[in-house]
C-alpha positions in Angstrom: -39.1 -44.0 1.4 -41.2 -40.6 2.7 -42.9 -40.7 -0.8 -45.1 -43.9 0.4 -45.9 -42.0 3.0 -48.8 -40.7 1.7 -50.3 -44.0 -0.4 -52.5 -45.7 2.0 -52.5 -49.6 2.5 -56.1 -50.8 2.3 -56.2 -54.3 3.9 -58.9 -57.1 3.6 -59.6 -58.4 6.4 -63.0 -59.1 6.7 -63.3 -62.7 5.5 -63.8 -65.9 7.8 -60.6 -67.4 6.9 -62.4 -70.7 5.9 -59.3 -72.3 4.6 -57.4 -72.1 7.8 -60.2 -73.9 9.8 -60.7 -75.0 12.5 -58.1 -72.2 13.6 -60.1 -69.5 12.4 -63.1 -70.6 14.0 -61.7 -69.2 17.1 -59.4 -66.2 15.9 -60.1 -64.3 13.3 -57.5 -64.6 10.3 -55.7 -61.4 10.9 -54.7 -62.5 14.3 -53.0 -65.7 13.6 -49.5 -65.7 14.6 -46.6 -65.7 12.4 -43.9 -66.2 15.4 -44.2 -63.6 18.2 -46.7 -61.0 16.0 -50.1 -61.8 14.0 -51.1 -61.9 10.3 -52.2 -58.5 10.4 -49.1 -56.6 12.1 -46.4 -58.8 10.0 -48.3 -57.4 6.7 -48.0 -54.0 8.0 -44.8 -54.1 9.3 -43.9 -55.3 5.8 -45.6 -52.2 4.5 -44.2 -50.0 7.2 -40.5 -51.0 6.7 -41.1 -49.6 3.0 -42.3 -46.0 4.2 -46.2 -46.6 4.4 -48.3 -45.2 7.8 -51.4 -44.7 6.7 -53.5 -48.2 6.3 -57.3 -48.9 6.4 -58.0 -52.3 7.5 -61.8 -53.5 6.4 -63.2 -55.6 9.1 -66.1 -57.8 9.4 -65.8 -61.5 11.0 -64.6 -61.0 14.6 -63.8 -57.7 14.4 -64.2 -56.6 18.3 -61.4 -59.1 18.5 -59.3 -57.6 15.9 -60.0 -54.2 17.4 -59.8 -54.8 21.0 -56.3 -56.7 20.1 -54.3 -53.9 17.8 -55.8 -51.4 20.4 -53.4 -53.2 23.5 -50.5 -53.2 21.0 -48.2 -49.9 20.7 -47.6 -49.1 17.1 -45.9 -46.0 15.1 -48.2 -45.6 12.0 -52.0 -44.5 11.4 -54.3 -47.3 11.4 -57.9 -47.0 11.2 -60.8 -49.8 10.8 -63.7 -49.7 9.0 -66.7 -51.9 9.4 -68.1 -53.9 6.9 -71.8 -54.7 7.8 -72.7 -57.5 5.2 -70.3 -59.7 3.4 -69.5 -58.1 0.8 -66.8 -60.1 -1.5 -63.1 -59.6 -1.8 -63.6 -55.8 -3.4 -67.3 -54.9 -2.0 -66.0 -53.5 1.3 -64.1 -50.8 -0.9 -67.0 -48.6 -1.3 -66.9 -47.9 2.5 -63.7 -45.9 1.4 -65.0 -44.0 -1.5 -65.0 -40.7 0.2 -62.0 -40.5 2.4 -59.4 -42.1 -0.4 -58.2 -40.3 -3.4 -55.7 -40.8 -5.9 -53.5 -44.3 -6.0 -53.9 -46.6 -3.3 -52.6 -50.4 -2.7 -55.1 -53.0 -1.9 -53.6 -56.5 -0.2 -55.6 -59.3 0.9 -55.0 -60.1 4.7 -53.4 -63.2 4.1 -50.6 -62.4 2.0 -46.8 -61.5 2.6 -44.7 -60.2 -0.4 -41.1 -59.4 0.0 -41.1 -56.7 -2.6 -39.9 -53.6 -3.6 -43.3 -51.8 -3.6 -42.2 -48.8 -5.0 -41.6 -50.4 -8.3 -44.6 -51.8 -7.9 -46.1 -48.0 -7.5 -43.6 -46.9 -10.5 -44.9 -49.8 -12.8 -48.4 -48.3 -12.4 -47.9 -44.7 -12.8 -45.6 -45.8 -16.0 -48.2 -47.7 -18.0 -50.9 -45.3 -17.1 -53.2 -47.6 -15.6 -55.9 -48.3 -13.3 -55.2 -51.1 -12.0 -52.1 -52.9 -11.4 -52.0 -56.6 -10.4 -49.0 -58.3 -8.8 -48.9 -61.4 -10.3 -46.5 -64.3 -9.5 -44.9 -66.7 -12.2 -45.7 -70.1 -11.2 -44.7 -73.6 -12.9 -47.7 -76.5 -12.5 -46.5 -79.8 -13.1 -49.1 -82.6 -14.0 -47.9 -86.2 -12.2 -49.4 -87.7 -14.9 -49.2 -88.9 -18.8 -52.1 -86.3 -20.4 -54.3 -87.2 -23.5 -55.7 -85.0 -26.0 -58.8 -86.4 -28.0 -60.5 -85.1 -31.1 -64.2 -84.5 -31.1 -64.8 -88.6 -32.0 -62.3 -89.7 -28.8 -59.6 -90.6 -31.2 -56.4 -89.9 -29.0 -54.1 -87.1 -31.0 -51.5 -86.7 -28.4 -50.3 -88.2 -25.5 -48.1 -86.2 -23.3 -46.0 -87.6 -20.6 -46.2 -85.2 -17.0 -46.3 -81.7 -19.2 -45.9 -78.8 -17.0 -47.3 -75.3 -17.4 -45.9 -71.8 -16.7 -48.7 -69.1 -16.0 -48.9 -66.0 -13.7 -51.2 -66.2 -10.8 -53.1 -63.7 -9.0 -51.3 -62.6 -5.7 -54.1 -60.6 -3.9 -51.6 -57.3 -3.9 -53.0 -54.2 -6.0 -52.3 -51.0 -6.8 -55.4 -49.4 -7.8 -56.7 -45.7 -8.8 -60.1 -44.4 -6.4 -61.3 -43.9 -10.1 -62.2 -47.4 -10.1 -64.6 -47.4 -6.6 -67.3 -46.1 -8.6 -67.6 -49.2 -11.1 -68.2 -51.1 -7.5 -71.9 -51.4 -6.9 -73.3 -50.2 -3.3 -73.7 -52.4 -0.6 -73.4 -56.1 -2.5 -71.4 -58.7 -2.3 -68.8 -58.0 -5.7 -65.1 -60.2 -6.1 -62.4 -58.7 -7.9 -62.7 -61.2 -10.8 -66.1 -59.3 -11.4 -64.3 -55.7 -11.3 -61.4 -56.3 -13.6 -64.3 -57.9 -16.2 -66.0 -54.7 -15.7 -63.1 -52.4 -16.0 -61.8 -54.3 -19.1 -65.4 -54.1 -20.6 -65.1 -50.5 -20.4 -61.8 -49.7 -21.6 -59.6 -49.2 -18.6 -56.1 -49.9 -18.3 -55.5 -52.9 -16.2 -51.7 -54.5 -16.3 -50.0 -57.3 -14.1 -46.6 -56.6 -12.6 -45.2 -60.1 -12.7 -42.9 -61.3 -9.3 -40.6 -64.6 -9.2 -41.1 -65.4 -5.9 -40.9 -63.8 -2.3 -44.8 -64.5 -2.4 -46.4 -66.6 0.8 -50.2 -66.8 0.7 -50.6 -67.6 4.4 -54.6 -68.5 4.1 -53.9 -72.2 3.5 -52.2 -74.7 6.0 -49.3 -75.6 3.6 -48.5 -71.9 2.5 -48.8 -71.0 5.9 -46.1 -73.7 7.0 -43.6 -72.7 4.5 -43.8 -69.1 5.6 -43.4 -70.0 9.5 -40.4 -71.9 8.1 -39.3 -68.9 5.8 -39.0 -66.5 9.1 -37.5 -69.5 11.5 -40.6 -70.0 13.4 -40.7 -73.6 12.9 
């Protein structure tokens, strides 16, 4: 586990958490409680248990509350807060870390808990000689209706009763090499989707590490409830 000590974990904690509104109008998303601790502490604790102890948290919305709360909590890990002055999208704020990061780092959104072996994810990243690894989650989506397929003239060619689809979704957890920070523009809003598009255009290796389960998106109420159930909080 000690080999993870030198791999920084960057947490994007600057968003407004609108999916958890009205809760997040009062409390910033990183401070939403998950049992006895906050979302931010739960995420950090999850990484710390696997040997990571260097955390960089990019903050913006209600950042004073986050800093002041974390300042009162005793913790055994290193944590540094980086202020994003404008809302820079899901990865725009990473540009602020360009001078202080080198090599490989883990990036996570502030509303994702993934119970997986991070060492396996890092090994995968290395073995595939990737610049970015997206942690994907295999999902099945059921359509509760009959689905009609038509041709150009609107004649029905097929009717499928309640089909389902398997796909891999983006989890919000990534492994990145700092070389990709050069592709992020300075001081403007930039999303992970835009970054990936740019990397693919430039022939940069991007891989996907798929997991089956053990992934919770705490950023929406239904998933937040599931998470609390999972940890026996409700």
